[in-house]
N, C-alpha and C positions, 0 to 999 in steps of 0.2 A: 421120787418120781413114780409115775404110774407104770404099770407093766407094758403099756402101749408104746413107750418111748423106744426108739430104735437108734442105736449108736452107729457111727459110720462103719466101723469094722464089722459090726454085726450085719449091717446091710450088705456089705461086700461079700461076706461069707455066705449070705443067703441067696446071692445072685445065681442064676442058672448057668454057670460056666463062664470062665473068663473071656474066652473067644467071642461067644455070643454077646456078652455084656459090653464088649468094646464097640460093637457095631449097631446094636439095636436102637440107640438114640437117633440114628439116621432116619427112622420112621417119622418122628415129629419134625425133624429138619426137612424132610421131603414134603410134608404137608405145608410147612411154612414156606417152602420154595414155591409150591403151587399157589398159595395165597398171595405171596409177594409178587409173582409175575402175572397173576391173573388180572387182566385189564390195566396193566401198568401204564401204557401210553395213552389211555383213554382220557382221563381228566387232564385239563390244561394245567401247566405250571402256574402257580399263583405267586403273589407278591414276595413272600419269603424265599421261595425257590428261585425267583428272578434274581434276588440279591445274591444268593449262594452261587448261581451260575455265572453271573457277570463278574463277581469278585474272583471266582476261581479262574476266570479267563484273563484277568489283569496281568500285566507284566509284574515282575517282582518289585520294581520301583514303585509302580502304581499301588500295588498291594501294601507295601510298607507305608506309603502316605495315607492310604485309606485306614489301615489299622491303627495308625497314630491318632486318628480322630474318632473312630467308631469300630465296634465289633471286634475288639482285640480278644474278647473271650471266645470267639469262634475261629481264631487264627489257625489252630491245628486242623480243624475240620476243613477250612478252605484249602489248606495245603494238601490234605488227603484227597480232596475232590478234584484238584487240578488235572491229573491224568484222565479222569473220567469225563470232565468237561471238554477235554480236547478230542474225545472220540468222535468219529464222523457218523454218529448215529443220531436218530431223533432225540432232542434234548430230554423229552419225557422219560426215555429209557436210560440214556447215558448218565445223567446226573442223579437219577434215583437209584441206580444200580448199587452203589455202596450201602444204601439203607436196606435194600432187599437182602443183600449178602449178610449184613449184620443181623437182620431179623432171623435168617436161617441159622446163623451161628448161635444166637441167643436161644432159639428153640432147642438146638442140640445141647447147649449148656444147661438149660433148665432140666431137660430129661436126664442128663448125666448127673447133675447135682441131686435131683430127686432120688435117683437110684442109690447114690452114695449114702444119702441120709436115711432113706426109709424103704429101699428095695426096688426091684425092677418095675413092679406094677405102679408104684407111686411116681417113679420117674416117667414112665410112659404116659400116664394120665396128665401129669403136670406139663410135659412137653406138648401134648396135643391140645390141652386147654389153652396154653399160651399161643400156639400157632393159629388157633381159631378165634382168638379174642379180637374184636373189631378195632379197639384203640391201637393195639399193637400192629395190626395189619395196616391201619390207616397211615401211621407214621413210618411203616416199612416202605411206603410208596411216596415218600416226600424227601426232597433234596435238602434236608437239614440234619443236624447231628443227633436227633433224639434216638433213632434206632441204634446208632453206634454206642451211644451212652448206655442204653439198655444192655447191649451185649457186653460192654466192659463191666457194668454192674454185676452181671452174672459171673463173669470171669473173676472179679475181685472177691465175690462171695465164695466161689469155689476155692480160691487161693487162701481165703481166711480159714475155711474148714480144714484145708490141708496143713496150714500153719499151726492150728490148734491141735490137730491130731498127730501130726508128724513134724515136730519142730526141727528147724535146721536153718543154716545161713541162707541156703538157696530159697527155701520157702519164705523166709523173712524178706529177702530182696524182691522176690516175685510179687508178694502181696503189697509191699510198699510201692513198687513200680506201677502196679495196677491201680492203686488209689491215686497216684499222681496223674496217670493217664486219664482216669475218670474226671478229675478236676480240670485238666487241660481241655477236655472235650466239653464239659459244662460244669461250671462252679457249683450250681445248685444241687448237682448230683452228689456232692460231698455230704449232703444230709443223710446219706446212707451210712456214713462212717460212725456217727453216734450209735446207730443200731448195731453195727459190728462190735463196737467197744462194749456195748451193754451186754451182748451175748457172751463176750469173753469175760466180763467182770462178774456177772451174777452166776453163782454156782448152779442154781436151779435151771438156768438156760444153758450154761456152758457144758453141763453133763450130757445134754442132748447132742452135742457136737463132737466132743473130744474124748478119746479114751485115756489120754494123759494130760489133764487140764491144768496142772499145777501152776506153771509160769505163764499162763495164757495172757494175762493182762499186760505183763511187761513186754512180751513179744509183740503183741498187737500195737501197743503204744509206741514202741520204737519204730515200727514200720510206718505208722501214721505220722509220726514226727518227721521222719525222713521225707515222706511224701509232701508234708507241709513246706519244707525247705525248697523242694523242687517247684512248688507252686507260688513262691513269693513274687517272682516277676509278673506272673499273670494277675495276682491279687493287686499288685500296685497299679497295673494298667487298668484293671476293671474298676478300681475305686474311683479313678479319675473320669471314667466314662459312664458311670452308673446312671446319671440323670438323663443322658441321651439314649441309653440302651433300654431301660425298662420303665420309662416315665409313665407309660400307659397302664401299668398294673395298679389295681385297686385292692384294698383290704377285703378279703372274702368274708361273707357271712355264713351262717349255718346252712342256708339254702344251697350255697355253692358246694359246701362239703357234702351235703346230702345228695347232691347231683353227681358226685364223683363215681359211684358205682354204675350209673347209667352211662356216663362218659366212657367208662372202661368197656362195658360189656353189653350196652343196650338192653334189649329184651331178655338177654341171658344173664343179667346181673344177679337175679335171685339164685340161680343154680350155682354160679361161680362163687358167690360170697357165702352161700350156705355150706358148700363143700370146704371153702377156706376156713370157716369157723370150726367145723368138725376137725379139720386138719390141725388147727391151732391148739386144740386140746391134746392132740397126740405129739405135736412138735412145736412147743411154744417159742423156741428161738427163731424158727422159720417165720412164724407169724410176726415177730418183732421186726424182722427185716422188711416185711411188706407194709406194716402199719406205721412204723415209726417215722419214715421220711414224710409221709403225707401229713401226719399229725404235727410234726415239727414245722413243716412248710406253712400249714394253716396257722399255727401258734405264732410263729415269727411274723407272719403277714399282718397280724393285728397291730404290730408296731411299725414294721417296715415291709411293705408288700413284696413278696417273692413267689406267691402261689399262682400257678396256672396248671390246669390238668396236664398239659404236655410237658411241663417242667418236672413233674413227678412220674412221667412215663416209665422211668427206670425201675419204679416199684412194681410195675405190672408183672414182669416175669417172676418177681419174688412173691407176688400174690398167687401166681399159678402153682408155686411150690406147695403151700399148705392145702390148696384146693386139690392138687393131685394126691397128696398124702391123705386127705379126707376121703376121696373116692376109693383109694386103696384100702382104707380102713373099714369099708362097708363089707359085712360078712358074706353077703350073697353077691357074687361077682356080676350076674346079669343086671342087678340094680345099678351098679356103678357104670356098666357099659350103657345102660339105658339113659342114665343121667348125662353121660358124655354125648350121646346121640341127640338127646333133647337140647343140650346146649348148642350143638352144631345147627340144629333146625332153628332155634330161637334167634341166633345171631345172623342167620343167612340174609334177612332183609337189610340189615345194616351193612353187611359185606357187599351186597349188590349196590346199595345206594351210594357208597363211597367211591364206586367205580364209574359213575355216570360222567358224561363229558363236562358238565358244569358243577361237579361235586365239590370243588375247592372254593375258598372264599372269594377268589378273583378268577375270572375267565380271561386270562391274558391272550390266549391263542385267538379267540374270537375278536377281541379288541384289535389285535394286530391285523387280522384278516379284513376287518372293517376299514382300517386305515389304508391297507394295501389296495382295496377295491375303490376307495373314494378319494384318495389324495390326488392332487393335480400338480403339475410343474409350477414351482414358485410358492407352494404352500410352506408354511412354517409350523413349528410345534412349540408349545410353551408348557412347562411343568410347574405346577404350583401345589405344594412346595417343591423346591429343587430336587429333593431326594426321590421324587416320584419317577424320575428317569430310571434310577436303579431299580425301582419297584416294578416297572412294566416292560422294560426293553429287552427281555430275554429273547423274544421273537424279533430279531433285530432288523429285518429287511426294511419294513416301512419307516422305521426310525432313522435308519442310515440314509434314506433318501430325503428326509425332511431336514431343513435347516433349523437347528435348535436355538430359540431366542432366549432360553433361560439363563444361559451364561455365555459371556463373550469368549471367543477362543483364547485359551491360555489363562483365563482369569480363574482365581480360586473360588470365588463366590458368585452368587447370582447377580444379574444386571440390576442397577439402580433403576428407579422410575424414569429418570432422564435418559439413561442409556437405552432402555427398552423403547421409550417414545421415539428416539432417533432411529432405532432398528426397525420400527414399524412403518416408517415412511415408505410409501410405494408398495406396501404389502397388502394384498386383498383378502387373504384367507389365513387364519391361524387356528390350529387344532389345540385346544386346551385339555390337558390331561391332569386330573386332580381327584382328591376325595370330594365328598359333598362340601361345597364352599361354606355354607352356613355362616355362623358368626365368627368361627375360628379363623377362616382365611379371607373373610370379606375385606379386611384391612391390609392384606398383603399388597405392597406397593406395585408389584407387577400386575396383579389382578385388577387393581384400580386403574392402572394405565391402560390395560387392555379394554376395560369397560368404557373408558372415555373415548377410545379410538374406533372400536368395532362393535358390531351388533351380534348377540348370540343367537344361534339356532337351537334346534332341539338337542337336549342332553340325553345321551344314552348311557346306561349303566352296565357294567360287567363285574358283577359282585360289588365290591366297595369302590371300584374305579369308575370315574365319570369321564365321558368324552363329549366335548362340545365343540362344534365348528363356529368360529367367530368370523364374520366377514363384513365388508363395506356395505353400508345401507344405501344401495343404488336405487 
């Protein structure tokens, strides 16, 4: 190994005092908290967040039935979200709060892990880079599991380092439990595990992490095997729901992979990735944690699509680690500070843009406001396809007042064409909420029945959601 490599115990010994070292990662955590809460309620909840919120508000019996058909892979997240969804706060704050808190925890963890591996400066730079990264901040303000997955990925990596450096039963159990938790929050996040095993297996990487590396492979394999047993029920459920869950994914090309740095850091990508490349020279094991999950996801997707930038968000805090180590390796400290400041300036436009009112893929709040202002007594609503009610109804008041024609009360599935035809008798106005109909939904029997009976007005769009008022041609 080169002389630049820093071992965990060497890093700890070089820290400026145990008391100060315990609390200084609060600096990056504070920056993450400011970034997380800045403009939190401004963007509307969008389709995915509507699903999270409505599912988290279901009764346990409704939740059980829902998960039996769909989204079992997110069961733990929905359970964790339940107390937040019940808070009497604006939904944009209440249901996004767990993600903000997870973002703060991840920034703290990145800083602490960077310090353990390469010293105080590396940890500070890494934590601040992560807290400033647009992609991380974007999903810190979303009511989905991605920010929690990132925080648990950092925790699992910390526990791996502890397991390799200070083996013991408690360390083994803790690491295995963190891997199981990672999988229960998002199965694709288990792509981090091969990177962990690789760093434990290859001596050239392992010596970067552990002062006593001899039985590293056995310890890590035992922990991962135990986590795999805990994940068997989830894997069985997910296998049966895969076609309904991620049918929309497509195999990525090289253009999608090349776009990943921009997805992560926008205009600051060059600074972040240049620092990470320099850090990879000093700490190759850390670079493997960041690069391997993205590379694996891309490679697997050539056979079975699993890649999406948000599905590998958990690699972003691990990317901040080599970047922080790289900045700490710059001999003249003002250059490193200037690079960090430049990164903050370059990412500012992306940070501002993601906090605009219509910054999410769907503007469900404005859609609900339009309905509330224009609906009349006797109006009906029809969702094509049926699942769009779950996609849009997080702002529930206008939907609660409208009679839903999509499904008969108590029926498990949508109405047939004949049933809808009967339900439309005497109805003068129906609000259709759908994606763009195009050729995909033009043959939907409910849409064809509506088209035979009523006349469409102007279609308005709210991101990917379309709203059309159909009425009698008088």
